[in-house]
C-alpha positions as CSV (number, residue, x, y, z in Angstrom):
1,X,-8.6,3.8,-5.5
2,X,-5.2,4.1,-6.7
3,X,-1.9,3.7,-5.0
4,X,1.2,5.4,-6.1
5,X,4.5,2.7,-6.3
6,X,7.9,3.0,-6.0
7,X,10.1,0.7,-7.8
8,X,13.6,-0.1,-7.6
9,X,15.0,-2.0,-11.0
10,X,18.3,-1.0,-12.9
11,X,18.9,1.2,-15.6
12,X,21.6,1.7,-18.4
13,X,21.9,5.5,-17.7
14,X,22.6,4.7,-13.7
15,X,19.7,5.8,-12.4
16,X,18.8,2.7,-9.9
17,X,20.8,3.3,-7.1
18,X,18.9,4.5,-3.5
19,X,16.2,6.5,-4.9
20,X,12.9,4.4,-6.6
21,X,11.5,5.6,-9.7
22,X,7.5,6.9,-8.4
23,X,5.2,5.2,-10.4
24,X,1.3,6.5,-10.5
25,X,-0.1,5.8,-13.5
26,X,-0.7,2.7,-16.0
27,X,0.9,4.3,-18.6
28,X,4.4,4.9,-16.7
29,X,4.3,1.4,-15.0
30,X,4.0,-0.3,-18.2
31,X,7.1,2.0,-19.3
32,X,9.0,0.4,-16.6
33,X,7.8,-2.9,-16.9
34,X,9.0,-2.9,-20.6
35,X,12.1,-1.2,-19.4
36,X,12.8,-4.5,-17.2
37,X,11.7,-6.9,-20.0
38,X,14.0,-5.2,-22.2
39,X,16.9,-4.9,-19.8
40,X,18.7,-7.7,-18.0
41,X,18.4,-7.0,-14.2
42,X,21.0,-8.5,-12.1
43,X,18.8,-8.6,-9.1
44,X,15.3,-8.5,-9.2
45,X,13.1,-5.4,-8.8
46,X,11.6,-4.5,-5.8
47,X,8.4,-3.0,-5.8
48,X,6.5,-0.8,-2.8
49,X,3.2,0.7,-2.2
50,X,4.0,4.7,-0.9
51,X,1.4,4.8,1.2
52,X,1.3,1.9,3.2
53,X,2.8,2.0,6.8
54,X,6.4,1.9,7.5
55,X,8.3,0.2,10.0
56,X,11.3,0.7,12.5
57,X,11.1,4.5,12.8
58,X,9.9,4.7,9.0
59,X,12.7,3.4,7.2
60,X,11.7,0.4,5.7
61,X,8.2,-0.9,4.3
62,X,6.0,-3.3,5.7
63,X,5.5,-5.0,2.9
64,X,7.8,-5.9,-0.6
65,X,7.2,-7.2,-4.2
66,X,9.9,-8.7,-6.0
67,X,9.1,-9.7,-9.5
68,X,11.3,-11.1,-12.4
69,X,10.1,-11.7,-15.8
70,X,11.2,-13.2,-19.2
71,X,9.7,-11.9,-22.6
72,X,11.0,-14.5,-24.7
73,X,9.1,-17.4,-22.8
74,X,6.6,-14.9,-22.0
75,X,6.3,-15.7,-18.5
76,X,7.1,-13.7,-15.0
77,X,6.3,-14.1,-11.2
78,X,6.4,-12.2,-8.2
79,X,7.0,-12.9,-4.7
80,X,4.4,-10.5,-2.1
81,X,5.2,-10.0,1.5
82,X,3.8,-8.7,4.3
83,X,1.4,-8.3,7.0
84,X,-2.6,-9.5,6.6
85,X,-3.9,-7.0,5.6
86,X,-1.5,-7.0,2.4
87,X,-3.0,-9.7,1.1
88,X,-7.0,-8.9,1.2
89,X,-8.2,-12.5,-0.2
90,X,-6.1,-14.7,2.4
91,X,-7.8,-16.1,5.6
92,X,-5.1,-15.3,8.1
93,X,-7.1,-14.7,11.3
94,X,-4.4,-15.0,14.1
95,X,-2.0,-14.3,11.4
96,X,0.5,-11.6,10.9
97,X,0.6,-12.0,7.4
98,X,3.1,-13.8,5.6
99,X,5.4,-14.5,2.0
100,X,3.3,-15.6,-0.9
101,X,4.5,-16.7,-4.6
102,X,2.5,-16.7,-7.7
103,X,0.9,-20.1,-8.8
104,X,0.2,-21.3,-11.9
105,X,-1.6,-25.2,-12.0
106,X,-1.5,-25.4,-16.0
107,X,1.9,-27.3,-16.5
108,X,2.0,-25.4,-19.7
109,X,6.0,-24.4,-19.4
110,X,8.5,-25.9,-22.3
111,X,11.2,-27.4,-21.0
112,X,13.6,-24.7,-22.0
113,X,12.0,-21.9,-19.9
114,X,14.8,-19.8,-18.1
115,X,14.8,-19.9,-14.6
116,X,13.5,-16.7,-12.8
117,X,14.8,-15.7,-9.9
118,X,13.6,-14.4,-6.3
119,X,17.1,-13.5,-5.3
120,X,19.9,-13.3,-7.4
121,X,22.8,-12.9,-5.6
122,X,21.8,-16.4,-3.3
123,X,20.6,-18.1,-7.1
124,X,17.0,-18.2,-5.1
125,X,14.9,-19.7,-8.1
126,X,11.0,-19.2,-8.1
127,X,9.6,-22.4,-8.6
128,X,8.3,-24.0,-12.1
129,X,4.4,-23.7,-11.1
130,X,5.3,-20.0,-9.7
131,X,5.8,-18.8,-13.6
132,X,2.5,-17.0,-14.9
133,X,1.9,-16.0,-18.4
134,X,3.2,-12.3,-18.8
135,X,-0.1,-10.6,-19.8
136,X,-1.2,-12.2,-16.7
137,X,1.9,-10.6,-14.6
138,X,1.7,-7.3,-16.4
139,X,-2.4,-7.8,-14.9
140,X,-1.3,-8.4,-11.3
141,X,1.2,-5.5,-11.4
142,X,-1.5,-3.1,-12.5
143,X,-3.7,-4.3,-9.9
144,X,-1.2,-3.4,-7.5
145,X,-0.9,0.2,-8.6
146,X,-4.7,0.5,-8.4
147,X,-5.5,-1.0,-4.9
148,X,-2.4,-0.8,-3.0
149,X,-2.6,-4.4,-2.1
150,X,-1.5,-7.8,-3.2
151,X,-3.6,-8.8,-6.7
152,X,-6.0,-11.1,-6.2
153,X,-6.0,-11.6,-10.6
154,X,-3.7,-14.4,-9.6
155,X,-3.6,-17.6,-7.5
156,X,-1.3,-17.3,-4.3
157,X,0.9,-20.2,-3.0
158,X,2.8,-19.6,0.6
159,X,6.6,-19.1,0.8
160,X,8.9,-18.8,3.7
161,X,11.9,-17.5,1.6
162,X,12.1,-13.6,1.4
């Protein structure tokens, strides 16, 4: 299976707005991720899988992925929220889904690692243990493109922050 992703992010050419960039190939995903890493984002980029179910008369996706990263520090983080079937490796028996953020248990971050944000408007930071190495962050986003579900190549922790 291969999914198509909608990615909302800010571009210098004013191309963000209400319309997402549709990404269908690994090469196109790498181009968007490189742009995001090289250009400050006033809000975390949001990613959805195009072919997943939609809610409220088709106006909203049933899931979302927010990302933030810092190339200089070599770290990134992800927030995924959605129904149980968006998280294929989670025991959600009796559950309707939830929210999950990446988890890194290695404590390898230097003290000067910059904050990454789930929401910059409210200054809601990812916890320090959510920051994963940039190559793993990128691998997880490629897995999202390939499978259309929450990536399994990273570890996750529950969150009630969306």
